[in-house]
C-alpha positions as CSV (number, residue, x, y, z in Angstrom):
1,M,30.6,26.6,5.6
2,N,26.7,25.2,5.7
3,R,27.7,21.7,7.2
4,I,23.5,20.2,7.0
5,L,23.6,20.5,2.9
6,P,26.2,17.7,2.5
7,V,24.7,15.5,5.4
8,A,20.9,15.6,3.7
9,L,23.0,14.9,0.2
10,F,24.3,12.1,1.7
11,A,21.2,10.4,3.1
12,L,19.7,10.9,-0.3
13,L,22.7,9.4,-1.5
14,L,22.3,6.1,0.2
15,S,19.2,5.8,0.8
16,T,19.1,5.5,-3.5
17,R,21.9,2.7,-3.0
18,L,19.7,1.3,-0.4
19,F,16.4,1.4,-2.8
20,S,18.7,-0.1,-5.6
21,Q,20.8,-2.6,-4.0
22,C,17.6,-4.7,-2.4
23,S,16.7,-8.0,-3.4
24,P,12.9,-8.3,-3.2
25,Q,11.4,-11.7,-1.9
26,G,8.8,-13.4,-3.3
27,N,7.5,-15.1,-6.9
28,Q,4.3,-12.5,-7.5
29,T,2.5,-15.7,-8.0
30,S,2.0,-17.6,-5.1
31,Y,-0.8,-17.4,-3.3
32,G,-1.2,-16.8,1.1
33,T,-3.0,-20.0,2.5
34,N,-4.9,-20.2,6.2
35,N,-6.5,-16.3,6.0
36,V,-2.9,-14.9,5.4
37,W,-2.6,-12.9,2.2
38,R,0.7,-12.3,0.6
39,G,0.8,-9.0,-0.8
40,Y,3.4,-8.0,-3.8
41,M,4.8,-4.6,-3.7
42,Y,5.0,-2.3,-6.4
43,N,7.4,0.8,-7.1
44,N,4.1,2.9,-9.6
45,T,0.5,2.2,-9.9
46,N,0.5,-0.2,-12.5
47,F,2.2,-2.8,-11.1
48,G,5.6,-2.4,-12.3
49,S,8.9,-2.3,-10.5
50,Y,8.4,-5.4,-7.9
51,R,9.7,-4.3,-4.1
52,G,8.8,-7.5,-2.4
53,Y,6.2,-9.4,-0.7
54,V,4.0,-8.4,3.2
55,T,1.3,-10.1,4.9
56,E,-2.5,-9.5,6.2
57,G,-4.7,-11.3,7.9
58,T,-4.2,-13.6,10.9
59,A,-4.9,-17.4,11.3
60,S,-8.1,-16.2,12.7
61,S,-9.0,-14.3,10.3
62,P,-8.2,-12.2,6.6
63,N,-9.8,-9.1,7.7
64,F,-7.3,-6.7,7.6
65,D,-6.6,-2.6,7.4
66,Q,-3.9,-0.8,6.7
67,D,-2.9,2.6,5.7
68,F,1.1,1.5,5.0
69,G,2.4,4.4,7.3
70,G,1.1,7.4,6.0
71,A,1.5,9.5,2.8
72,N,4.9,9.5,1.6
73,V,7.0,7.2,3.8
74,N,9.2,4.3,2.8
75,F,7.1,1.0,3.7
76,P,8.8,-2.1,4.2
77,T,8.6,-5.2,2.7
78,Y,10.5,-8.4,2.2
79,N,13.2,-7.5,1.3
80,C,13.1,-4.1,0.6
81,F,11.0,-0.8,0.7
82,V,8.5,1.1,-1.7
83,N,7.6,4.7,-1.5
84,T,3.9,5.4,-0.6
85,E,3.6,8.4,-3.0
86,T,2.7,6.4,-5.6
87,F,3.1,2.4,-5.8
88,S,0.7,0.0,-6.1
89,A,-0.1,-4.1,-4.6
90,R,-1.5,-7.6,-5.4
91,Y,-3.2,-9.5,-2.9
92,K,-3.9,-13.0,-3.2
93,L,-5.2,-15.5,-0.6
94,T,-6.4,-19.1,-1.2
95,K,-10.0,-20.0,0.8
96,T,-12.2,-22.5,1.3
97,F,-15.7,-21.5,2.0
98,T,-18.3,-23.2,3.4
99,N,-22.0,-23.1,2.0
100,G,-23.5,-20.2,2.4
101,T,-23.6,-16.7,1.8
102,Y,-20.9,-14.0,2.4
103,D,-20.3,-10.2,2.7
104,F,-17.3,-8.6,1.2
105,T,-16.7,-5.3,2.1
106,I,-13.5,-3.9,0.2
107,G,-12.7,-0.4,0.5
108,G,-9.9,2.2,-0.6
109,D,-8.0,5.3,-1.2
110,D,-7.2,5.4,-4.1
111,G,-8.2,1.9,-6.6
112,Y,-9.4,-1.0,-5.6
113,R,-10.6,-4.1,-7.2
114,F,-11.8,-7.5,-5.7
115,S,-11.9,-11.2,-7.7
116,L,-13.3,-14.7,-6.9
117,D,-11.6,-16.7,-9.7
118,G,-7.7,-14.8,-9.7
119,G,-8.4,-11.9,-11.2
120,S,-10.6,-13.2,-14.3
121,T,-12.9,-11.0,-13.4
122,W,-13.4,-8.0,-11.3
123,V,-16.6,-8.4,-8.6
124,I,-16.0,-5.4,-7.8
125,N,-13.7,-2.6,-10.0
126,Q,-13.2,1.2,-8.0
127,W,-10.3,1.4,-10.0
128,N,-10.0,5.6,-9.8
129,E,-8.8,8.0,-8.0
130,Q,-10.8,8.7,-4.8
131,S,-10.8,9.7,-1.2
132,Y,-11.6,6.6,0.9
133,N,-14.8,4.5,0.6
134,T,-15.8,1.2,0.5
135,T,-18.6,-1.2,-2.1
136,T,-19.5,-4.2,-0.2
137,Y,-20.5,-7.8,-3.0
138,T,-22.9,-10.4,-1.5
139,V,-22.5,-13.9,-3.2
140,N,-23.7,-17.5,-2.4
141,L,-20.3,-19.1,-1.8
142,N,-19.4,-22.9,-1.4
143,G,-16.0,-24.4,-2.0
144,T,-11.8,-23.2,-2.7
145,Y,-12.2,-20.1,-4.5
146,N,-8.2,-18.0,-5.6
147,M,-9.1,-14.2,-4.4
148,V,-6.7,-11.6,-5.4
149,L,-7.5,-7.9,-4.6
150,E,-5.4,-4.6,-6.0
151,Y,-5.0,-2.2,-4.9
152,Y,-3.0,1.5,-6.4
153,D,-2.0,4.8,-4.5
154,N,-1.6,7.9,-6.6
155,T,-0.5,10.6,-4.1
156,N,-1.6,12.1,-0.5
157,D,-3.2,10.1,1.8
158,N,-3.3,5.6,1.2
159,R,-5.3,3.3,2.7
160,L,-6.6,-0.3,1.8
161,S,-9.2,-2.3,3.7
162,F,-10.8,-6.0,3.5
163,S,-13.4,-8.1,5.5
164,V,-15.4,-11.0,4.9
165,A,-18.5,-11.8,7.0
166,P,-21.4,-14.8,6.3
167,S,-24.2,-12.7,5.3
168,C,-27.4,-11.6,7.0
169,T,-30.0,-14.1,5.1
170,G,-33.9,-15.2,5.8
171,G,-34.5,-19.0,7.1
172,E,-37.5,-19.8,5.2
173,N,-38.6,-22.0,2.8
174,T,-39.6,-20.1,-0.6
175,A,-41.1,-22.9,-2.5
176,T,-43.6,-22.6,0.2
177,Y,-47.6,-20.7,-0.6
178,G,-49.1,-18.7,1.0
179,A,-53.1,-19.3,1.7
180,S,-56.2,-17.2,2.9
181,D,-55.8,-14.5,0.5
182,T,-52.2,-14.1,2.6
183,W,-49.5,-13.4,0.3
184,R,-46.0,-14.7,1.1
185,G,-42.9,-12.6,-0.1
186,Y,-39.8,-14.0,-0.4
187,I,-37.6,-10.8,-1.1
188,Y,-33.9,-10.8,-2.2
189,D,-31.3,-8.2,-2.2
190,G,-29.9,-8.0,-6.3
191,T,-32.2,-7.8,-9.2
192,N,-32.4,-11.5,-10.6
193,F,-33.5,-12.8,-7.0
194,N,-29.7,-13.1,-5.7
195,I,-29.8,-13.1,-2.2
196,Y,-32.5,-14.2,0.1
197,K,-33.0,-12.1,2.8
198,G,-36.3,-12.8,4.4
199,M,-40.6,-13.0,4.3
200,V,-43.1,-10.5,4.5
201,T,-46.9,-10.9,3.9
202,E,-49.3,-9.1,1.7
203,G,-52.8,-9.4,1.6
204,I,-55.7,-10.0,4.1
205,S,-59.0,-13.0,4.6
206,G,-61.2,-12.8,1.8
207,N,-58.9,-10.2,0.3
208,P,-55.3,-10.9,-2.3
209,S,-55.0,-7.1,-2.7
210,F,-52.3,-5.0,-1.8
211,T,-50.0,-2.2,-2.3
212,Q,-46.0,-1.7,-1.7
213,D,-43.9,1.1,-1.4
214,F,-40.7,-0.9,0.3
215,G,-41.1,2.2,2.8
216,G,-39.5,4.5,-0.2
217,S,-36.0,4.8,-2.5
218,N,-33.0,3.7,-1.1
219,T,-33.9,2.9,2.0
220,T,-33.3,-0.2,4.1
221,F,-36.5,-2.3,4.3
222,A,-37.3,-4.6,7.2
223,T,-38.5,-8.8,6.3
224,S,-38.3,-11.7,8.8
225,G,-34.6,-11.8,8.5
226,C,-33.3,-9.1,7.2
227,G,-33.4,-5.6,6.0
228,V,-32.9,-5.4,2.7
229,N,-31.8,-1.7,0.7
230,T,-34.7,-1.1,-1.8
231,E,-32.6,0.4,-4.3
232,T,-31.8,-2.6,-5.9
233,F,-33.6,-5.9,-4.8
234,S,-35.9,-8.3,-6.0
235,V,-39.3,-10.0,-4.4
236,R,-40.9,-13.1,-5.7
237,Y,-44.8,-13.6,-3.9
238,R,-46.4,-16.8,-3.6
239,L,-50.4,-17.6,-3.1
240,T,-52.9,-20.8,-3.3
241,K,-55.8,-19.6,-4.0
242,N,-59.6,-21.5,-5.0
243,F,-61.7,-19.8,-7.5
244,T,-65.2,-19.5,-8.3
245,Y,-66.3,-20.2,-11.8
246,G,-66.7,-17.2,-13.7
247,N,-64.9,-14.5,-15.3
248,H,-61.3,-13.0,-13.1
249,T,-59.9,-9.8,-14.2
250,F,-56.2,-9.3,-12.6
251,I,-54.6,-5.9,-12.6
252,V,-51.1,-5.4,-11.4
253,G,-48.8,-2.3,-11.2
254,G,-45.0,-1.5,-10.6
255,D,-42.1,0.4,-10.9
256,D,-40.1,-1.3,-12.1
257,G,-40.6,-4.9,-13.8
258,Y,-43.2,-7.2,-12.6
259,R,-44.7,-10.3,-14.1
260,F,-47.9,-12.4,-12.7
261,S,-48.2,-16.8,-13.2
262,L,-51.8,-18.8,-12.4
263,D,-49.4,-21.8,-13.3
264,G,-47.2,-21.8,-10.3
265,G,-44.2,-19.4,-12.3
266,S,-44.1,-21.9,-15.4
267,T,-45.6,-19.2,-18.3
268,W,-46.4,-15.4,-17.3
269,V,-50.1,-13.9,-18.6
270,I,-48.7,-10.4,-17.7
271,N,-44.8,-10.1,-18.1
272,Q,-43.8,-6.3,-17.9
273,W,-39.8,-7.3,-17.1
274,S,-37.8,-4.5,-18.1
275,D,-37.3,-0.6,-15.9
276,H,-40.2,1.8,-16.1
277,S,-41.9,4.6,-14.2
278,Y,-45.1,3.0,-12.4
279,Q,-47.9,1.9,-14.7
280,T,-50.7,-1.2,-14.9
281,T,-52.2,-4.5,-16.9
282,T,-54.9,-5.8,-16.5
283,Y,-55.7,-9.6,-18.1
284,S,-58.8,-11.0,-17.7
285,A,-59.7,-15.2,-18.2
286,V,-62.9,-17.8,-17.3
287,F,-61.5,-20.7,-14.7
288,S,-62.7,-22.6,-11.6
289,G,-60.7,-24.1,-8.7
290,T,-57.5,-24.0,-7.6
291,R,-54.3,-22.1,-8.8
292,D,-51.1,-21.8,-7.8
293,M,-50.4,-17.4,-8.0
294,V,-46.8,-16.2,-8.5
295,L,-46.2,-12.5,-8.9
296,E,-42.6,-11.2,-9.5
297,F,-41.0,-8.0,-8.9
298,Y,-37.6,-5.8,-8.8
299,E,-36.5,-2.4,-8.6
300,N,-33.7,-1.0,-10.6
301,G,-33.0,2.2,-8.5
302,G,-35.2,5.6,-8.0
303,D,-38.9,4.6,-7.0
304,N,-40.3,0.9,-6.4
305,R,-44.1,-0.4,-6.3
306,I,-45.9,-3.2,-6.3
307,S,-49.8,-3.6,-7.1
308,F,-52.3,-6.1,-7.2
309,T,-56.0,-6.2,-8.0
310,T,-58.6,-9.3,-8.7
311,Q,-61.8,-8.9,-9.5
312,F,-64.8,-11.4,-9.7
313,N,-67.7,-10.7,-12.7
314,I,-70.6,-12.7,-11.9
315,P,-71.2,-14.4,-14.8
316,L,-75.0,-13.2,-16.3
317,P,-77.5,-15.7,-17.9
318,V,-77.9,-16.1,-21.8
319,K,-80.6,-13.0,-22.9
320,L,-82.2,-14.0,-26.3
321,L,-83.4,-11.1,-28.3
322,S,-85.1,-13.2,-31.3
323,F,-84.7,-16.6,-33.2
324,T,-85.6,-16.7,-36.6
325,G,-85.2,-18.9,-39.6
326,K,-85.9,-19.4,-43.3
327,E,-85.4,-21.2,-46.1
328,H,-82.5,-19.7,-48.5
329,D,-80.8,-20.9,-51.6
330,K,-82.4,-24.6,-50.8
331,L,-80.2,-23.8,-46.8
332,A,-82.1,-23.8,-43.3
333,E,-80.9,-20.1,-42.5
334,L,-80.7,-19.8,-39.1
335,N,-80.7,-15.9,-36.9
336,W,-80.7,-15.0,-33.1
337,D,-79.3,-12.1,-31.4
338,I,-78.5,-11.9,-27.5
339,T,-77.9,-9.3,-25.4
340,Q,-75.3,-7.1,-24.6
341,D,-75.4,-8.4,-20.9
342,S,-75.7,-11.6,-21.8
343,D,-72.0,-14.2,-20.8
344,P,-73.2,-17.4,-23.4
345,D,-69.9,-19.9,-23.3
346,Y,-71.4,-21.5,-26.4
347,F,-74.6,-22.7,-28.9
348,E,-76.0,-25.8,-30.2
349,V,-77.7,-25.5,-32.6
350,Q,-80.2,-28.8,-32.4
351,K,-82.9,-30.0,-35.2
352,S,-85.8,-32.3,-35.4
353,N,-87.8,-33.5,-38.0
354,D,-90.5,-34.0,-35.5
355,G,-90.6,-31.4,-33.3
356,N,-90.1,-33.4,-30.1
357,S,-86.9,-35.3,-30.6
358,F,-83.7,-32.9,-31.4
359,T,-80.6,-34.2,-31.4
360,D,-77.1,-31.4,-32.0
361,I,-76.2,-30.6,-35.2
362,A,-73.7,-27.3,-35.5
363,T,-71.5,-25.7,-32.0
364,I,-71.1,-22.0,-31.7
365,P,-68.6,-20.4,-29.3
366,G,-70.2,-17.1,-27.2
367,P,-67.9,-14.3,-26.4
368,A,-67.4,-15.6,-22.5
369,G,-65.4,-13.1,-20.5
370,R,-65.4,-10.6,-22.9
371,Q,-67.2,-6.9,-22.1
372,L,-69.9,-6.5,-24.9
373,A,-70.3,-3.1,-26.8
374,A,-74.0,-3.7,-27.5
375,S,-76.0,-6.7,-28.7
376,V,-74.3,-10.0,-30.5
377,A,-76.1,-11.4,-33.8
378,Y,-75.2,-14.5,-34.8
379,Q,-76.0,-16.6,-37.5
380,Y,-76.0,-20.8,-39.0
381,S,-77.1,-22.4,-42.0
382,D,-77.9,-26.0,-41.8
383,P,-77.1,-27.9,-45.9
384,A,-79.4,-30.3,-44.6
385,L,-82.5,-29.0,-45.1
386,L,-85.8,-31.7,-45.4
387,T,-87.0,-31.2,-49.2
388,G,-90.7,-31.8,-49.0
389,G,-91.2,-31.5,-45.5
390,A,-90.1,-29.7,-42.6
391,S,-87.5,-28.8,-40.3
392,F,-87.8,-28.0,-36.7
393,Y,-84.5,-26.0,-34.6
394,R,-84.2,-24.9,-31.5
395,L,-81.1,-23.3,-29.5
396,K,-79.5,-24.7,-26.1
397,M,-77.7,-22.1,-24.8
398,T,-74.9,-22.9,-22.3
399,D,-73.5,-19.6,-20.5
400,I,-70.2,-19.5,-18.2
401,S,-71.5,-20.8,-15.2
402,G,-73.0,-23.6,-17.0
403,T,-76.6,-23.0,-17.0
404,V,-78.4,-24.4,-20.4
405,T,-81.8,-22.3,-21.4
406,Y,-83.7,-23.5,-24.5
407,S,-84.5,-20.9,-27.3
408,K,-88.2,-21.3,-28.7
409,I,-88.8,-23.6,-31.3
410,V,-88.4,-22.4,-35.5
411,L,-90.2,-24.1,-37.7
412,I,-88.8,-24.1,-41.7
413,S,-91.2,-26.0,-44.1
414,T,-89.8,-26.6,-47.6
415,A,-91.6,-27.6,-50.7
416,V,-94.0,-30.8,-51.8
417,V,-92.5,-34.0,-52.8
418,A,-93.3,-33.2,-57.1
419,R,-93.7,-37.0,-57.3
420,N,-96.2,-37.3,-54.8
421,E,-98.5,-34.7,-56.2
422,I,-100.1,-34.2,-52.7
423,K,-103.0,-31.6,-51.9
424,I,-104.3,-31.4,-49.2
425,F,-107.8,-29.4,-49.1
426,P,-109.3,-26.8,-47.7
427,T,-106.6,-24.5,-46.3
428,L,-109.4,-22.9,-44.6
429,V,-111.3,-25.3,-42.1
430,T,-114.4,-25.0,-40.6
431,D,-115.6,-28.0,-39.9
432,N,-112.8,-29.8,-38.7
433,N,-112.3,-32.0,-41.3
434,I,-109.7,-32.0,-44.1
435,N,-109.2,-33.8,-47.6
436,L,-106.6,-35.6,-48.7
437,K,-105.4,-36.2,-52.5
438,T,-102.4,-38.4,-53.5
439,G,-100.8,-38.8,-57.0
440,S,-99.6,-41.9,-55.8
441,S,-100.4,-44.3,-53.1
442,L,-99.6,-44.1,-50.3
443,K,-99.2,-47.2,-47.6
444,Q,-97.4,-46.1,-44.7
445,A,-98.6,-43.3,-44.2
446,F,-99.4,-40.3,-41.4
447,F,-101.2,-37.2,-40.7
448,E,-99.7,-34.5,-38.5
449,I,-100.5,-31.0,-37.1
450,F,-98.4,-28.9,-35.8
451,D,-98.6,-25.2,-34.2
452,F,-96.1,-22.1,-34.9
453,S,-94.0,-23.4,-31.8
454,G,-93.4,-26.3,-32.9
455,K,-95.5,-28.3,-30.5
456,L,-96.9,-31.5,-32.2
457,L,-100.9,-31.4,-31.8
458,L,-102.1,-34.5,-33.8
459,S,-100.7,-37.5,-35.1
460,Q,-102.5,-40.6,-36.9
461,Q,-101.9,-42.9,-39.0
462,I,-103.7,-42.9,-42.9
463,P,-105.5,-45.7,-44.0
464,A,-103.6,-47.4,-47.3
465,T,-104.9,-44.7,-50.5
466,A,-104.8,-45.8,-53.6
467,A,-103.0,-42.8,-56.3
468,G,-105.6,-40.4,-57.2
469,Q,-107.9,-41.3,-54.2
470,T,-109.0,-39.1,-52.2
471,I,-110.1,-39.5,-48.2
472,N,-111.9,-37.6,-45.2
473,I,-109.4,-36.7,-42.7
474,P,-111.0,-35.6,-39.1
475,L,-109.4,-33.2,-36.5
476,G,-109.5,-34.7,-33.6
477,N,-112.4,-34.2,-31.8
478,G,-113.1,-31.0,-32.8
479,N,-110.9,-29.8,-29.5
480,L,-108.5,-27.9,-32.4
481,A,-107.8,-24.3,-31.4
482,K,-108.8,-21.7,-34.0
483,G,-105.8,-20.3,-35.3
484,M,-103.0,-21.3,-38.2
485,F,-100.9,-24.1,-38.2
486,L,-98.9,-26.9,-40.0
487,V,-100.0,-30.2,-41.8
488,R,-97.5,-32.5,-42.2
489,I,-98.0,-36.0,-44.2
490,K,-94.7,-38.4,-43.9
491,E,-94.6,-41.6,-45.4
492,A,-92.2,-44.5,-44.8
493,G,-91.4,-42.0,-42.1
494,V,-90.6,-39.5,-44.5
495,P,-91.9,-36.2,-44.8
496,V,-93.4,-35.8,-47.9
497,C,-95.9,-32.8,-47.6
498,T,-96.0,-29.6,-45.5
499,Q,-99.3,-27.4,-45.6
500,K,-100.1,-24.3,-44.2
501,I,-104.1,-24.5,-43.0
502,I,-106.3,-22.3,-40.8
503,V,-109.0,-23.2,-38.6
504,Q,-112.0,-21.4,-38.2
C-alpha cells in the first residue's frame, strides 16, 4: 500500500480546515499612519473573501517592494494566509506632506492603481494583467492625504512596489522676463505647465529669433534645474523688448500647440493651442514702445518644435500720384491716389476760403501696416462748397512714422451770386487793367487775384461802388506775369464772384 498518498491527502485536508477556520483581523477601512501602510488582503482578484491585513513601510519611509513570497504560495496575514496565485490587496495610508513637488512611482505584476483622495480618483491606473512595470506621477502637494494603493495578481509571478520622493524642480522666479533680446524659457513637466523643472534661454543680443526642437521626441532635455522628458511637456518664454515705431511682423511656428502675446499673456495675438504637426502663423501690427512678450508652447507626444521670428518693416513716406477737385452736384468732389509703396497713417482734408488759412474738415484713415498690391485711390466730397465764390483744398498727409507732408492746393470755383450781377471784363487782359461792373452797391469789397496753385498774388480794397457803376482796377504795377489767373470779389468777407482771366 502506498503510504505517501494518505499523508498528502491529510495535509491538504488540514490546510483547507485551517483556511476555512481562521479569523481575519482588521476592519478593512482604517488607514495606516506614521508612514506604515495597512494592507488588506483578499483571496480573489476583486477584493472578495477577506483574509486579514499586513503592514508595509517603516516610521522613516512609506516605500516598500513586496513579492509576497513568490508565486502560488501561502502568504501570511493577521491572522490567516492568502494564496498568491489569484489574490488582491488594498493598502491605505494617511500621510501629511509639506508644500512641495513629489514623484510617486508605482510598480506591479499584474494590475495596480493609486489614489490620493481615498479612492475617489486614480492618479495612476494600470488595472490590467501585465509583467512587472512602473508608472511615475508627479504632483505638488501641501497637507494631509488619504492614499490608497490597490493591487491584484492573476496567476504566475507577483510583485508590488511603492516609492515617493521630493521631485527635482527648478528654483527660478518664473515671472521674470528676459531682456536684451534674450528670452527666459520656463520648462514644465506636463502639457499645462504642471511641474516646473527649470529654465533655458533663447535668442541673442540684437536678435530674439530662434528655433528649438528640444533634442528630439521622447528624450531628456536639460534645463538649469532638472531634465524634462520631451514627450509631454510645456514651455513659457518671456521677453521684454522696446520696439521702434513701425510695422512689426511676428512669425511663430510649433508642433504641437503655441500662442503669442504682446501684453504679458492677457491677450493672444497668435493662438494655435491644439495638437498638430509643425505649422507657422504670422501677425503684423504698427506700434512702438516696450512690450512684455509671452510665447507659450506644449508638446503632447511625437515630434516637437517651436520657432519665433520677428521682422521690422521700415515705414515709407506717402507718395501722392495725383490730387484733383471739381464741382459736382453742388459738392466739392476731391480725388487723390497714392503709390503702392506709400505707408500713410491718415489724411486730413483741409479747406480755406482765401488760400492762406486752412482748417481741417475731414480725417481719412490710410492703409498703414498693410501690404498694398497696387496704388490706392481715395475720394471725399465736401457738402459745404461755397456758392458764388471759390474754395481751396489741400491734403495734410501723415505717415506711420509721424512725418507730415502736404499736397498741392486745389481750387474749386462756383457760379456768381445772381443777385449781385457782378461782371468782370475783359477776360483777356493786355494792359494790366480790368473793369468791374456790379448790379448792386458794394461797400466793403475786396478784389483778389490767385494763381491756380491757390497762391494769393494780389489783394486790394475796392472803393464804394454804386449799383450799375463801372470802375477800373489796375492789376498791380505791371508785375503780374503772363498766364491764367483767378479773380475773386469778396463783400464783407464773403466771396460773391469768381472769374478766370488770361493776362498777356
